[in-house]
C-alpha positions in Angstrom: 20.4 -26.2 15.9 20.8 -25.1 12.3 20.0 -21.4 11.5 19.4 -20.2 8.0 20.8 -16.7 7.4 19.4 -15.2 4.2 21.7 -12.9 2.3 20.1 -9.7 1.3 21.0 -9.2 -2.4 20.2 -5.5 -2.2 23.2 -5.0 0.0 25.2 -5.5 -3.2 23.1 -3.3 -5.5 26.0 -0.9 -5.4 29.4 -2.7 -5.7 32.4 -1.8 -3.7 34.4 0.9 -5.4 37.6 -1.1 -5.1 39.0 -4.5 -3.9 40.2 -3.1 -0.5 36.6 -2.0 0.4 35.3 -5.3 -0.9 37.7 -7.1 1.4 36.5 -5.0 4.4 32.9 -5.9 3.6 33.8 -9.6 3.5 35.6 -9.3 6.8 32.6 -7.7 8.5 30.3 -10.3 7.0 32.5 -13.1 8.4 32.6 -11.4 11.9 28.8 -11.2 11.8 28.3 -14.8 10.9 30.9 -15.8 13.6 28.8 -13.8 16.2 25.9 -16.2 15.3 27.9 -19.4 15.5 29.3 -18.3 18.9 25.7 -18.5 20.1 25.6 -22.3 19.6 24.0 -22.6 16.2 25.2 -24.0 12.9 24.8 -21.4 10.2 23.6 -22.1 6.6 24.1 -19.0 4.4 21.4 -18.9 1.7 21.9 -16.6 -1.2 20.1 -16.0 -4.5 23.2 -16.8 -6.5 26.1 -19.2 -5.8 28.2 -17.5 -3.2 31.5 -17.7 -5.0 30.0 -16.0 -8.1 28.7 -13.0 -6.2 30.3 -9.8 -7.3 31.8 -7.7 -4.6 33.5 -5.0 -6.7 33.9 -4.6 -10.5 35.6 -7.7 -11.8 36.0 -8.9 -8.2 33.7 -11.9 -7.3 34.0 -13.8 -4.1 36.0 -16.4 -6.1 38.8 -13.8 -6.6 38.5 -12.6 -3.0 39.7 -16.1 -1.9 43.0 -15.5 -3.5 43.5 -12.3 -1.4 41.9 -13.5 1.8 44.0 -14.4 4.8 44.0 -18.1 5.7 41.6 -17.9 8.6 38.9 -15.9 6.7 39.3 -18.0 3.5 39.1 -21.2 5.5 36.0 -19.9 7.4 34.1 -19.3 4.2 35.2 -22.6 2.6 33.9 -24.4 5.7 30.6 -22.4 5.8 27.5 -24.2 4.5 26.4 -22.0 1.6 23.2 -22.8 -0.3 21.9 -21.4 -3.5 19.4 -20.6 -4.8 17.5 -19.4 -1.8 14.8 -22.1 -2.2 17.3 -25.1 -2.5 16.2 -28.1 -0.5 12.9 -26.4 0.5 10.2 -28.4 -1.1 7.5 -25.7 -1.5 6.3 -24.1 -4.7 5.2 -20.9 -3.0 8.7 -19.9 -1.9 10.1 -20.8 -5.3 7.5 -18.5 -6.8 8.6 -15.7 -4.6 12.2 -16.3 -5.5 11.4 -16.3 -9.2 9.0 -13.3 -8.7 6.1 -15.3 -10.2 4.0 -15.6 -7.1 0.9 -13.8 -5.8 3.1 -12.1 -3.1 5.9 -9.5 -3.6 8.2 -7.9 -1.1 9.8 -4.5 -1.4 12.4 -2.4 0.4 12.0 1.3 -0.3 10.4 0.5 -3.6 12.9 -2.1 -4.7 12.1 -5.8 -5.1 13.5 -7.5 -2.0 13.6 -11.3 -2.5 16.1 -12.2 0.2 14.4 -10.1 2.8 11.0 -11.5 1.8 12.2 -15.1 2.1 13.8 -14.3 5.5 10.3 -13.4 6.6 8.7 -16.6 5.0 11.3 -18.8 6.7 10.9 -16.8 10.0 14.7 -16.3 10.2 17.3 -13.5 10.0 18.5 -11.6 7.0 22.1 -10.7 6.7 23.7 -7.9 4.6 27.1 -6.7 3.5 27.8 -3.4 5.3 27.7 -1.5 2.1 25.3 1.3 3.0 24.2 3.1 6.1 20.6 1.8 5.7 21.9 -1.8 6.4 23.4 -0.7 9.8 20.4 -1.9 11.8 19.1 -5.0 13.6 15.6 -4.8 12.2 14.3 -3.8 8.7 10.8 -2.8 7.6 9.7 -4.1 4.2 6.4 -3.7 2.2 4.4 -6.6 1.0 1.9 -6.7 -1.8 -0.3 -9.7 -2.2 -3.6 -10.9 -3.6 -6.1 -12.2 -1.0 -8.6 -14.9 -1.5 -11.1 -12.3 -2.9 -8.4 -11.3 -5.4 -8.0 -7.9 -3.7 -4.6 -6.3 -3.4 -3.4 -6.1 0.2 -0.5 -4.0 1.4 1.3 -4.7 4.7 4.4 -3.5 6.5 6.6 -6.3 8.0 9.6 -6.1 10.3 12.5 -8.4 9.5 15.3 -9.5 11.9 18.5 -8.3 10.3 22.3 -8.1 10.9 25.3 -6.5 9.1 27.5 -6.2 12.2 28.4 -8.6 14.9 26.7 -6.5 17.5 23.4 -6.9 15.6 23.8 -10.7 15.9 24.2 -10.2 19.6 21.0 -8.2 19.8 19.2 -11.3 18.5 20.7 -13.5 21.2 17.4 -13.8 23.1 15.5 -14.7 19.9 18.1 -17.4 19.0 18.2 -18.9 22.5 14.4 -19.1 22.5 14.5 -20.7 19.1 17.0 -23.3 20.5 14.7 -24.0 23.5 11.5 -24.3 21.4 12.9 -26.1 18.4 10.4 -28.3 16.7 11.8 -30.7 14.1 8.6 -31.3 12.0 4.9 -31.8 12.3 5.2 -35.2 14.0 7.4 -33.7 16.6 4.8 -30.9 17.1 2.0 -33.5 17.5 4.0 -35.6 20.0 4.8 -32.5 22.1 1.5 -30.6 21.8 0.7 -30.7 25.5 4.1 -29.4 26.4 4.2 -26.7 23.7 0.5 -25.6 23.9 -0.9 -26.6 27.3 -4.1 -24.5 26.9 -5.0 -25.9 23.4 -6.8 -29.1 22.7 -6.3 -30.9 19.4 -8.9 -32.9 17.5 -7.6 -36.4 16.7 -8.0 -35.8 13.0 -5.1 -33.2 13.3 -2.6 -36.0 14.0 -2.5 -37.0 10.4 -2.5 -33.4 9.1 0.4 -32.4 11.3 2.5 -35.6 10.9 2.6 -34.9 7.1 4.5 -31.6 7.7 8.2 -32.2 7.0 11.3 -30.5 8.3 11.9 -27.3 6.4 8.4 -27.3 4.9 7.4 -23.7 4.5 4.3 -24.0 6.6 6.0 -25.4 9.7 7.3 -22.1 11.2 4.1 -20.1 10.4 2.0 -22.8 12.1 4.2 -22.9 15.1 4.3 -19.1 15.4 0.5 -18.9 15.1 -0.2 -21.7 17.6 2.2 -20.1 20.1 0.3 -16.8 19.8 -3.0 -18.6 20.1 -1.7 -20.4 23.2 -0.8 -17.1 24.8 -4.1 -15.6 23.9 -5.9 -18.6 25.4 -3.8 -18.6 28.5 -4.8 -14.9 29.0 -8.5 -15.7 28.5 -10.0 -15.5 32.0 -13.5 -14.3 31.5 -16.0 -13.1 28.8 -15.9 -14.0 25.2 -12.7 -15.1 23.4 -11.1 -12.4 21.3 -7.9 -12.1 19.3 -8.1 -8.4 19.3 -4.6 -6.8 20.1 -2.9 -10.0 18.9 -1.0 -10.2 15.6 -3.4 -12.9 14.2 -5.6 -12.5 11.2 -8.9 -14.0 12.2 -12.0 -14.5 10.0 -15.3 -16.3 10.1 -17.3 -17.9 7.3 -20.1 -16.4 5.3 -23.7 -17.7 5.6 -23.5 -18.9 2.0 -20.3 -20.9 2.7 -21.7 -22.5 5.8 -24.9 -23.4 3.9 -22.9 -25.2 1.2 -19.7 -26.4 3.1 -20.7 -26.7 6.7 -19.9 -30.4 6.9 -16.3 -29.7 5.9 -15.9 -27.7 9.1 -17.4 -30.1 11.6 -14.8 -32.1 13.6 -15.0 -34.7 16.4 -13.5 -33.1 19.5 -11.5 -34.8 22.3 -14.6 -34.8 24.6 -16.5 -36.9 22.0 -18.7 -33.9 20.8 -18.9 -32.8 17.2 -18.5 -29.0 16.8 -18.6 -26.5 14.0 -15.2 -24.8 13.5 -16.1 -21.7 11.5 -13.7 -19.3 13.2 -10.2 -19.5 11.7 -6.8 -17.8 11.4 -5.3 -17.1 8.1 -1.6 -18.0 7.6 -0.3 -15.4 5.3 1.8 -16.3 2.2 1.0 -20.0 2.3 -2.8 -20.1 2.0 -3.2 -22.4 5.0 -5.8 -22.0 7.8 -6.1 -22.9 11.5 -9.7 -23.5 12.5 -10.4 -23.2 16.2 -13.3 -23.3 18.7 -13.2 -21.4 22.0 -14.5 -24.0 24.5 -14.2 -22.1 27.8 -11.9 -19.6 29.4 -8.4 -20.9 29.3 -9.3 -23.6 26.7 -9.5 -23.5 22.9 -9.9 -26.5 20.6 -8.0 -26.8 17.3 -10.0 -28.6 14.7 -8.2 -28.2 11.4 -4.8 -27.1 10.2 -4.2 -27.2 6.5 -4.9 -25.7 3.1 -7.9 -23.3 2.7 -11.2 -25.2 3.0 -13.7 -24.7 0.2 -15.9 -21.6 0.2 -18.5 -20.3 -2.3 -15.7 -18.0 -3.7 -12.7 -20.4 -3.2 -13.5 -24.0 -4.1 -9.8 -25.1 -3.6 
């Protein structure tokens, strides 16, 4: 399995005071990456700027570090898959907007714009830092997000990002990585083909087949959809009696206004696996990508998924 590690550019907001300290930072970064590869994953290191151009100390970019590095460390970095900019080979305008700070969503760490940490969240992966400050000596980091919702209101939220700057941090994420290896889903077609295995308590309307099969490997929406469906699966599995509720789950549920249903009701009616047509007005918002998952609670232990895709039209949002 390939694992994207996202380099936190803020960990070099203060350069090393000299080349010796810069070399120590590089050694620690290499040890941290090796701790991930030792867990059976192939690492891609994504960075905002080309890795060899990154400045470690005054007049001391990574390109100069190569001349001083010992053969093993230099060879490791040369063999490492480095990718820049962060959005390279990810075909999604939303993530490019975040990278260029031109989108409707911004991420901050202690008041500073944090592009790498934000993209680590969007890609549902791990951020990695140079061990340059005490604040990076942690396996989880909290960041602030500011975004506009569909009503053009500013929404603030605190997010927790998986993070590493030491090898022991990587080891703390071992369970997460192993679960990721077990549950790996290649693309939307793979998800559709394995839906009964992955989500045994969820039923999927046939129309979803085409929607999911269009989702490609590395498409930004793939991981948020998987994460949301897994949480919805867990909630459905726990639904034994009474009405279906997502309270206490980290899912952002909403219904439709009467005005929207009056005008766009037909866009929310889907043919279910039992042959009945149902209105799917309850939905979960996928943050940062403006996608929605519309669902219908059928009976305890069973929820039908009717639609997964971009925001359906409303009286305020006509798509």
